[in-house]
N, C-alpha and C positions, 0 to 999 in steps of 0.2 A: 234481760233473760232471752234466751234463744227459743225459737218456736220448734215444734216437732219437725217441721219441714227443714229448717236450717240444721238441726242436729243430724238428720238423716243425710243431708248433703255433705255435712262435715265428716260424718263417718265414712261415706263412700269415698270422699276425697282422700281421707287418711288411709283407708284400705288400698286405694288405687296407687297412691304416690309414695306413701311412707313405709308400707309393709312390702317386703320382697315376696313375690309370688312363689309358690312351691316349685314350679317348673324351673325357675331360675336357680333355686338352691340346688336342685338335682343336677343342673347343667354345670354348676361350679364344682360340686362334690365328686361327680363321676370321674373326671380326669385325675383328681387328687387320689382317689381310691385306687384307680388303675396304676398310677405311678407308684404308690406305696406297695402294691402287690408285686409290681415289676422289680422294685428294689429288694423286697424280701426274697423273691425267686433268685435274683442275682447273688444274694448272699448265701442261700441255702444249697443251691444246685452243685457248685464245685465240691464242697465237702461230701455231699451225697455220692457223687460220681467217683470220688476218690475211695470212699468206703466200698462201693460196689466193685471197683477194680481190685482192691486188696482182698476182698472176699473171693473173687474169681481166682486170683493168684493162689490163695491158700487152698482152694478146692483142687486146683491143678497140681499143686505140690503133693497133696494128700493122695490123689489118684496115681501120680508117678511113683510115690513110695509104695503104694499097694502093688503096682505092677512089678517094681523091683523085687519086692519080697516074694511075690508069686513066682517070678523067674528063678530066684535063688532056691526056693523050695523044689521047683521042678528039676533044676539041675542036680540037686542033692538026691532026689528020688530016681533020676534017670542016668546016674553015673556020668555027670558032666555034660550031657547033651543039653543044648539050649533049645527051647521050644518057641514056636510062634504063638500068636494069640489063640488060634483055634484049639491046639491041645491044652493050653492053660484053661480055657473055658470048658472044654469037654471033660477034662479030668477033675474039675472042681477046685482049681487053685484060686479062683476068684469067688 
Protein backbone atom coordinates (compact mmCIF):
# COMPACT_ATOMS: atom_id res chain seq x y z
CA UNK A 1 0.00 0.00 0.00
CA UNK A 2 1.32 3.44 -0.89
CA UNK A 3 1.42 6.23 1.60
CA UNK A 4 -0.20 9.61 1.20
CA UNK A 5 3.19 11.13 0.42
CA UNK A 6 3.93 8.62 -2.34
CA UNK A 7 0.49 9.05 -3.89
CA UNK A 8 1.02 12.82 -4.00
CA UNK A 9 4.43 12.38 -5.57
CA UNK A 10 3.03 9.95 -8.11
CA UNK A 11 0.18 12.33 -8.98
CA UNK A 12 2.60 15.23 -9.47
CA UNK A 13 4.86 13.06 -11.66
CA UNK A 14 1.87 11.91 -13.72
CA UNK A 15 0.60 15.49 -14.18
CA UNK A 16 4.06 16.76 -15.03
CA UNK A 17 5.25 14.11 -17.47
CA UNK A 18 2.23 12.23 -18.78
CA UNK A 19 -0.36 14.96 -19.29
CA UNK A 20 0.32 17.63 -21.92
CA UNK A 21 0.08 21.13 -20.50
CA UNK A 22 -2.63 23.43 -21.88
CA UNK A 23 -0.12 25.85 -23.40
CA UNK A 24 1.38 23.09 -25.54
CA UNK A 25 -2.03 22.14 -26.89
CA UNK A 26 -2.70 25.74 -27.90
CA UNK A 27 0.69 26.01 -29.56
CA UNK A 28 -0.08 22.98 -31.69
CA UNK A 29 -3.67 23.89 -32.51
CA UNK A 30 -3.12 27.53 -33.44
CA UNK A 31 -1.10 26.91 -36.64
CA UNK A 32 -3.59 24.20 -37.66
CA UNK A 33 -6.53 26.59 -37.23
CA UNK A 34 -4.72 29.36 -39.11
CA UNK A 35 -3.89 26.97 -41.97
CA UNK A 36 -7.52 25.80 -42.14
CA UNK A 37 -8.76 29.40 -42.30
CA UNK A 38 -6.22 30.16 -45.04
CA UNK A 39 -7.40 27.18 -47.09
CA UNK A 40 -11.04 28.23 -46.71
CA UNK A 41 -10.21 31.80 -47.78
CA UNK A 42 -8.31 30.48 -50.82
CA UNK A 43 -11.37 28.45 -51.80
CA UNK A 44 -14.00 31.16 -51.20
CA UNK A 45 -12.38 34.38 -52.46
CA UNK A 46 -12.09 33.65 -56.23
CA UNK A 47 -15.81 32.83 -56.69
CA UNK A 48 -16.71 35.88 -54.59
CA UNK A 49 -14.56 38.16 -56.74
CA UNK A 50 -16.06 36.64 -59.89
CA UNK A 51 -19.55 37.35 -58.57
CA UNK A 52 -18.63 40.95 -57.76
CA UNK A 53 -17.21 41.42 -61.26
CA UNK A 54 -20.35 40.00 -62.89
CA UNK A 55 -22.56 42.25 -60.75
CA UNK A 56 -20.54 45.32 -61.74
CA UNK A 57 -20.77 44.36 -65.41
CA UNK A 58 -24.54 43.94 -65.14
CA UNK A 59 -24.88 47.34 -63.45
CA UNK A 60 -22.79 48.96 -66.20
CA UNK A 61 -24.91 47.37 -68.94
CA UNK A 62 -28.08 48.57 -67.21
CA UNK A 63 -26.73 52.12 -66.95
CA UNK A 64 -25.66 52.16 -70.61
CA UNK A 65 -29.11 50.93 -71.67
CA UNK A 66 -30.74 53.71 -69.64
CA UNK A 67 -28.49 56.29 -71.32
CA UNK A 68 -29.28 54.85 -74.78
CA UNK A 69 -33.03 55.01 -74.14
CA UNK A 70 -32.78 58.57 -72.78
CA UNK A 71 -30.83 59.69 -75.85
CA UNK A 72 -33.36 58.08 -78.19
CA UNK A 73 -36.28 59.80 -76.42
CA UNK A 74 -34.43 63.12 -76.51
CA UNK A 75 -33.82 62.78 -80.27
CA UNK A 76 -37.49 61.98 -80.86
CA UNK A 77 -38.62 64.99 -78.84
CA UNK A 78 -36.07 67.38 -80.42
CA UNK A 79 -36.45 66.35 -84.10
CA UNK A 80 -33.23 64.39 -84.51
CA UNK A 81 -30.92 66.54 -82.41
CA UNK A 82 -28.63 64.52 -80.22
CA UNK A 83 -28.03 65.92 -76.75
CA UNK A 84 -25.24 65.78 -74.26
CA UNK A 85 -25.66 64.68 -70.69
CA UNK A 86 -26.52 68.15 -69.39
CA UNK A 87 -29.74 68.59 -71.42
CA UNK A 88 -30.71 64.97 -70.74
CA UNK A 89 -30.45 65.60 -67.00
CA UNK A 90 -31.96 69.09 -67.06
CA UNK A 91 -35.00 68.03 -69.06
CA UNK A 92 -35.65 64.95 -66.93
CA UNK A 93 -34.81 62.16 -69.34
CA UNK A 94 -32.98 60.35 -66.53
